[in-house]
N, C-alpha and C positions, 0 to 999 in steps of 0.2 A: 132537338135538345139545344140548351145553349152553349156556343163554342166560347171557350175562351182562355186566354193566356194563362200558362201555368205558372207565371209570375205575379200575376192580379189576385189579391185576394178580396174576395168579394163577400159574400154573406152566410154567415154560420147560423143555424136555427137551431135552438134547444130546448126541448120539452123539460118542464118541470124544474127551469132554470133556477127559482128562488129555493128549493130544499138545499139539504145537506150537499149530496154530492153534484147535484144540479149547480149549487154557487162553486163549487170547486171547479167545475169543469167550464162553466161560463167564465171564471176568473181567467183561467188558464187560455183558453182561446181568446178573452179581449186582449191580454197580454202578448199574444201571437199577431195582434192586428188586425184581426177578424171586424167585419161590422156585424153586431149580435143581433138576432131577434130573442129576445126571451119568452118562452111562450109559457105562459102561466095561468092558472085558474083565478086567480086575486091580484089583480094589478095594485090595489092597496097596499097589500103584504109585502108584494115585489119589491116594492118602488123603493124603499130602503136598502134591499139589496143591491139594486141596481147603481143606486150613490155611491155604495160603496165600492164595488167593483170598478165603476169609473174612478173613483181617489185611489185605489190601489194600483188599478192598470195604467192609468194615464190615457184611456181609450174612451173619449165620450161618443163613440158610433153604439152604443147600446140603447136599444129601444124594447119595449115590453107590449107586447102582444096577448090580448085575453083569449082562451079558448076552454071549454066545458069538453074533457076528454069522454064523458058521460053522453055526450050527444054528436051523434055524426053529423047534422046539422050544423053544429058548432065548428066542427073539424073541417067541414067543407067552407064556411065562410072564411076561415083562418086562411085556407089555401088558395081560394080565389083571390082573396085581398093580396096575396103575395105574389101570385101569379097575374096579378093586373099590373103590378108595380115591375114585373118583368127585368128582375136583379139577378143574374145568375148566383144559384147556392153552392158555395164547395164544401160546405160539411152542414150534416143533418144528423142532430143526436136526438133519438128517441130515448129519452131518460125517464119520464114522468111514469110513475106505477101506483099501485095499490094493492092493500091487502084487507079487504072488508072482513068484518066482524061480523056479519050476518048476511043473509041473499037481499039484495035490492036489484028490482029491477028498472032498466032505461026507459025511455021513451020509446027507443028503437026496439024495444023487445028483447035486450039483450041482458046478462048477469051483469052487474056495475064493473066487476073484476075484468071480466073478459073483454068488455069493452074498453076500458083504461090501459090494458096491461096489452092486448092485442089489436082488438079491431081498429082502433082510431089509429096508432101507429101506422097500420097497414096502410088506413086511408089516407092519411098525412103523407106518407112515404110516396104510396102511387101517385097522390096529387101534385105534388111539388117533382116529380120526375123531368117534367119539360124544362124546368129550370136548372138541370144539373147538366153536366160534361164530363167529358174524359178528366179522370182525376180529383172528380168529387169523391166525398166518402160519406157513407153512411155508416153509424153504428147505433145497435138496438141492445139497450139493458136489459140482459138476461138473467140467471140464477143457475148456481149449480144445484136448483130442486128440479130444474128439467127433467133429471135423471131420474125422477119419480112420477113423471107426467104422464096423464094417457088423455086422448083425445077422443071422446065418445059422441059422436054427431046423432041427432043435434043438439044433445044436452049440453055438449061443450059450451054454445052460443046462449042458449037459454038460462041455463043454471049452473054452469059450470065446470059441471060433471054429473056423471049419473047418480043417481041416490040421492040422499040427503044432503044437507049443506054442512061441509067441512073446508075450513078456509085455509088449510096449507095445501091441502090436494089440488083444489081451486087454484089456487095462485102457480103451484108448479105445473098445472094444464097450461096454464095462460103463458106462461115461461118456455115450455117445448113449444108450444104454437109458434111463439116468436122464436124461437132457435129455427124450427122447421123453415118458417119466412125468411129468415136471413139467408139461408142456404138456398134456397128455391129462388128467389130474388136476384142472387150473386150469381145464380148460374144464366138469367136471363139476362143481365146486365154487362156481362164479361165481355162480350165483343164492345160494349159503348166504354168501355174504361172506367165505367163508375165502381167503387168498391164499397162491399157491404157485408160487415164483418159483426160478429156478436162479442160482447162482453160483460164478465161475470166478474161483479165487484167484491164477490165472498159475501159473509155475514157483516153488516156493515150496523153500527150504531145510529139508526134513524128513526122517526115515529112509525114508520110503516111495520117495524118488527116487533111493536109493542101488543099484547096481547089483551091489554085492558082489564087485567086480572091483578090485583096488587100480589097476591099470592107468587101466581106463577111467573110474574114480570121478576119479581125476586129473586126468585129460585132460577130463572132463566140467565140473570144477571150473575149470578155467583159461579154457576156451572159453566158459561159459555163467554164469561169475561177474556179470559187468555186468548180465544179465538176472534174475537168480535175486532173489527177494523174502525177506525174514525171513517168519517165522510172522505177526508183527502185519500186515504189509503184506498177506501173503494173506487173512486174515480180516477185512481192511477191507470188503469189498463184502459178505460174509456179514452183519456185523454192521450196515451200512447197512440192510440188505432187514430185519432182524428189529427195529432199534430207530428207524428215522428216520421224523420225521412225514412226510417226501417220500415214503415208500414206500407208504403208507398208500392202501390200495386199489388198489397195481399187483398186475399178477398175471398170470401165462402168459409173463412175460418171462427172459431169457438177460442177466445182467449181469456186467460187469467193471470192473476199477478204478472202484466204486462210480457206475456208469451203465449205462442199457441197450444191450445191443448186438443190434442186429435180426439176427431170424435170416431166411434167404431160405425160400422156400415147400418148399425140398429137404428141411427139417426142419419145418416148421409143418404141412406137409401130408404127412409123411414117410409111403410105402406101409406101412411096419413099426408105426405108433404104435398103432392099435387090435388091430393082431395082436398085437403083443407083450402090450398090458394082457390080452387074452382069454387067451393062453397062459401068462402068470405067474399070472392069477384060480386056473387050474387047479392049480399046482404049488402054491400057498397056500390051496387051497379047502377042505382038513379045518380051516385054522384060522381061518375066516372064517363065521361063522354068516349 
């Protein structure tokens, strides 16, 4: 792993950096003086966001790198390019996510939601570990819906859940998987001094929560408006985990509203935690040496 002085700010890699919360996270990290890689699906769409963040932060060391999180080959290409540069990574923010309205199968044979929300960030993180060092921080954007998640293999990978398609439970399953990955990876990296934590943004006003049904969207907006956070509010916990001195050394935690939210043994000792790691390793094995 890359050795790096704790006083030198290197690279911050942020997925979904041009979205609502991603933009807020990127702006905060840029203002803190990091060189930033905005990992985005559509570079043309992301360019105005990059220019705005440069203007607001005064930090010109911001670039866009393209990735399709539906494709493990695309994730691998991105990681390989960063590995070839051999620049130390201080911060990795796995922020990108999706809530698909129907079942979509990727070219890897995965459910699209499972690929974007879980397998792709798993692969990207595993690939970039050689560039990280003592003091590096990894933050995974999870969700309070992890609590209703369930991992049924192999259906979780191929269809998101056992049974018929239902978008909310599938999303919840992927967020449970990402939470379990956070806990497992934190344990595996503890001796190396690399922090791994989960951030729950709450219910945030982004395009991801739209149900694409005018009646349902209107009712949800009416009843849940008092509980819906702005992207800036939703991003606050992730920003705290990435940048605050108070979060230094904290690892293997679930965080909400900028505070640690203790998890019960139902999750810290979840029976699928190690199994899920092993099964995911099989899926990404051709990309991990």
